[in-house]
C-alpha positions in Angstrom: -1.9 10.6 22.1 -1.3 10.4 18.5 -0.3 7.0 17.6 2.2 5.1 14.9 0.4 3.4 12.0 3.4 1.3 12.1 3.4 -1.8 14.4 3.9 -5.1 15.1 2.3 -7.6 17.6 2.5 -11.8 18.3 1.2 -13.9 21.0 0.7 -17.1 21.3 -1.3 -19.9 23.7 -2.7 -23.1 23.4 -6.5 -23.3 23.8 -7.7 -23.9 27.6 -9.1 -27.7 26.5 -5.2 -28.3 24.9 -6.5 -29.1 21.6 -5.3 -25.7 19.9 -2.0 -24.3 19.3 -3.0 -20.9 18.6 -0.6 -18.0 17.4 -2.1 -14.4 16.1 0.6 -12.0 14.7 -0.7 -8.0 13.7 1.6 -6.0 11.6 0.7 -2.6 10.2 2.4 0.1 7.6 0.8 3.9 7.1 -1.9 4.1 4.7 -4.4 6.7 4.0 -7.3 4.3 5.2 -8.0 1.8 7.3 -7.3 -1.6 4.9 -7.5 -4.6 6.8 -6.4 -8.3 5.7 -6.9 -11.4 7.8 -4.7 -14.5 7.0 -6.8 -17.6 8.5 -6.6 -21.9 8.0 -9.2 -21.9 6.0 -12.0 -24.4 7.8 -11.4 -20.8 10.5 -12.3 -18.5 7.2 -15.8 -17.9 9.3 -13.7 -15.3 11.9 -12.7 -13.1 9.8 -15.3 -10.9 10.2 -15.0 -11.3 14.5 -11.3 -10.4 14.2 -11.9 -6.8 12.2 -14.9 -6.1 14.3 -12.4 -6.9 17.3 -9.6 -4.7 15.8 -11.7 -2.0 15.2 -13.0 -2.5 18.8 -9.6 -1.9 20.0 -9.4 1.8 18.4 -7.6 0.5 15.5 -8.7 3.2 12.7 -6.0 4.0 10.1 -3.2 2.0 8.7 -2.4 -1.1 6.2 -3.2 -3.5 8.5 -2.1 -7.8 8.1 -3.3 -10.1 10.7 -2.4 -13.8 10.9 -3.9 -16.4 12.8 -1.8 -19.9 12.7 -4.3 -22.8 13.8 -2.3 -26.4 14.9 -4.6 -29.2 16.0 -3.0 -30.7 19.0 -5.8 -33.2 19.4 -8.8 -33.4 17.3 -12.4 -32.6 18.1 -15.5 -33.6 16.4 -15.8 -32.5 13.2 -18.7 -33.0 10.3 -17.1 -34.1 7.3 -19.2 -34.7 4.2 -18.5 -36.1 0.8 -19.9 -33.9 -2.5 -21.0 -36.7 -4.2 -21.8 -34.6 -7.4 -18.4 -32.9 -7.2 -16.6 -36.6 -6.7 -18.2 -37.8 -9.4 -17.2 -35.0 -11.5 -14.0 -35.6 -10.5 -13.3 -39.2 -11.2 -15.3 -39.4 -14.6 -12.3 -36.3 -15.5 -9.4 -39.2 -14.6 -10.7 -41.8 -16.2 -10.8 -39.5 -19.6 -7.5 -38.5 -19.0 -6.7 -42.4 -18.3 -8.3 -43.0 -21.8 -7.5 -40.2 -23.8 -3.8 -40.7 -23.2 -3.5 -44.2 -22.3 -2.6 -44.0 -19.2 -2.0 -46.5 -16.5 -5.1 -47.4 -14.4 -4.1 -46.4 -10.7 -7.3 -44.2 -9.1 -7.6 -45.6 -6.2 -10.0 -44.3 -3.0 -6.8 -42.4 -2.0 -5.8 -40.8 -5.1 -9.0 -39.4 -5.4 -9.5 -38.4 -1.8 -6.8 -36.3 -2.7 -8.7 -33.5 -4.1 -9.6 -31.5 -0.8 -12.7 -29.9 -2.8 -14.9 -32.9 -3.0 -15.4 -33.0 1.5 -17.1 -30.2 3.1 -15.4 -30.1 6.6 -17.8 -28.3 9.2 -17.8 -27.5 12.7 -20.8 -27.7 14.8 -21.6 -24.6 16.2 -21.2 -24.9 19.6 -17.5 -25.3 18.2 -17.1 -22.5 16.6 -17.8 -20.2 19.1 -15.6 -21.7 21.5 -12.7 -21.4 19.0 -13.6 -17.9 18.5 -13.3 -17.2 22.2 -10.3 -19.0 22.5 -8.8 -17.4 19.3 -10.0 -13.7 20.4 -7.9 -14.1 24.1 -4.6 -14.9 21.6 -5.7 -12.0 19.6 -6.1 -9.8 22.3 -3.1 -10.3 23.8 -1.3 -10.0 19.9 -3.7 -6.6 20.1 -2.3 -4.9 23.5 1.2 -5.9 22.3 0.4 -3.7 19.0 -1.4 -1.2 20.4 1.5 -0.4 23.0 4.1 -0.3 20.2 2.3 2.0 17.9 2.0 4.9 21.2 5.6 4.6 21.6 6.3 5.0 18.3 3.7 7.3 18.0 5.1 9.3 21.1 8.4 9.2 19.6 7.3 10.8 16.2 5.0 13.1 18.7 8.6 14.6 20.5 10.3 15.2 17.3 7.5 17.1 15.5 7.3 19.2 18.6 11.5 19.2 18.7 10.8 20.5 14.9 8.1 23.1 15.5 10.2 24.7 18.2 12.8 25.6 15.9 10.1 26.6 13.3 9.0 29.2 15.7 12.5 30.1 16.9 13.1 31.0 12.8 9.1 32.8 12.6 10.6 35.1 15.5 13.8 36.2 13.9 12.4 36.7 10.8 9.3 39.2 12.8 12.4 41.3 14.1 14.5 41.4 10.7 11.6 42.0 8.8 10.6 44.7 11.6 14.4 46.4 11.4 14.1 46.5 7.7 10.5 49.0 7.6 11.9 51.0 10.2 14.9 51.3 8.4 13.4 51.5 5.2 12.3 55.4 5.0 15.5 56.4 5.6 17.7 54.3 3.3 14.9 55.1 0.6 15.6 58.9 1.1 19.0 58.4 0.8 19.2 56.7 -2.2 16.1 59.1 -4.1 17.7 62.3 -2.9 21.1 61.1 -4.1 19.8 60.3 -7.7 17.7 63.0 -7.9 21.3 65.2 -6.9 22.7 63.3 -10.2 19.9 65.2 -12.0 19.5 68.0 -10.3 16.1 67.4 -9.2 13.9 68.0 -6.5 11.4 66.0 -4.4 9.6 66.4 -1.4 9.8 64.8 2.5 6.2 64.0 2.2 6.5 62.0 -1.4 9.5 59.9 1.0 7.1 59.2 3.5 4.3 58.1 0.7 6.7 55.5 -0.9 7.7 54.5 2.2 4.5 53.3 3.4 3.7 51.5 0.5 6.7 49.5 1.2 6.1 49.0 4.4 2.3 48.0 3.5 3.7 45.6 0.5 6.1 44.2 3.1 4.5 43.7 6.1 4.3 40.2 7.5 2.7 40.7 10.5 -0.6 39.1 9.9 1.1 36.0 9.1 3.0 35.8 11.5 -0.1 35.8 13.3 -2.1 32.9 11.8 1.4 31.1 12.1 1.1 31.3 15.6 -1.8 30.1 15.6 -1.3 27.3 13.5 1.3 26.0 15.9 -0.7 26.2 19.0 -3.3 24.3 17.2 -0.2 21.7 16.2 0.5 21.5 19.8 -3.2 20.6 21.0 -3.7 17.8 18.4 -0.7 16.3 19.5 -1.0 16.3 22.9 -5.0 15.7 22.2 -6.1 11.5 22.7 -7.6 10.9 19.4 -6.4 9.9 16.4 -6.4 13.2 14.3 -3.1 12.4 11.7 -5.1 13.5 8.8 -6.1 16.9 10.5 -2.8 17.1 11.6 -1.6 16.8 7.8 -4.2 19.1 6.7 -3.0 22.2 9.6 0.9 21.0 8.1 -0.3 22.7 4.8 -1.4 26.0 6.0 1.9 26.7 7.9 3.3 25.5 4.5 1.0 28.5 2.8 1.8 31.2 5.4 6.0 30.7 5.1 5.6 30.9 1.5 3.7 34.0 1.7 6.5 35.2 4.2 9.0 33.9 1.6 7.3 35.9 -1.0 6.9 39.1 0.7 10.5 39.4 2.0 13.3 41.1 0.4 15.5 40.2 3.1 18.7 38.3 2.4 18.6 36.1 6.0 14.7 36.4 6.0 15.1 34.1 2.8 17.4 31.4 4.1 15.5 31.3 7.5 12.5 30.4 5.0 14.2 28.0 3.3 15.5 26.6 6.4 11.5 27.0 7.8 10.3 24.7 4.8 13.1 22.1 5.0 11.5 21.5 8.3 8.5 21.6 7.7 8.8 18.7 5.1 10.6 16.5 7.7 7.4 17.0 9.7 5.0 16.5 6.8 7.1 13.1 6.2 6.5 12.1 10.0 2.6 13.0 10.0 2.7 9.9 7.5 3.4 7.5 9.8 0.8 9.2 12.5 -2.7 7.1 12.8 
């Protein structure tokens, strides 16, 4: 089943030990390739690559995907906080220079210096890091499940619409085939009548063989049998792709280009006004399908 690249999934839960309130949100829009960005609290930046790998394993292969992970600490676990003495010294020296240069009131204190988070290094124990990932993954999995389900629902709707439009285009192609066959079959008689009338005006004789030759040349130039056969084959392939259980959005886009090429060729060969109108209708529907395909994974 093809999937839409536009979807949203959200989940929230408290960790098993009650220490963390975790929220996971996944949203995406269409994109030519997979473009995944992850927003995390600074302390949990180590989870980014794990999250991206998890989403790839979940079958998300195309789209501009944005992941947000919110983690509110309910109960603090054992953190390892250390002071970067060099950074702290440089920061205090800069504050003193600012004070002395501009004659400012000296209110440098432990709390004012501690406001600069860059002088501290906060590290989680390795066992806590693994435990946090397992907790986040559980919530992320729930959000991903909702996200993928929405992609499948939207994809099914898009596919149904594409197939409906494809049926309409094929119906137009069948009408064109009928009109074209009648045009070619009736052309010798029309040509003969026109030529005889023209030659009669100038008192010139012609032969039946010459008229048949000209009609054959016209029939060869106006024949669209090959284009109609290829068009039918392309639509059969489109139906197979849409019903396949894989991500074939790009392949579908290429196939649509081939269908459009055949329709253009039919339009350029046909000299019938009704066929010309049908070709315009077909191209309009093909453009609508092309827009739908841009949203498929």
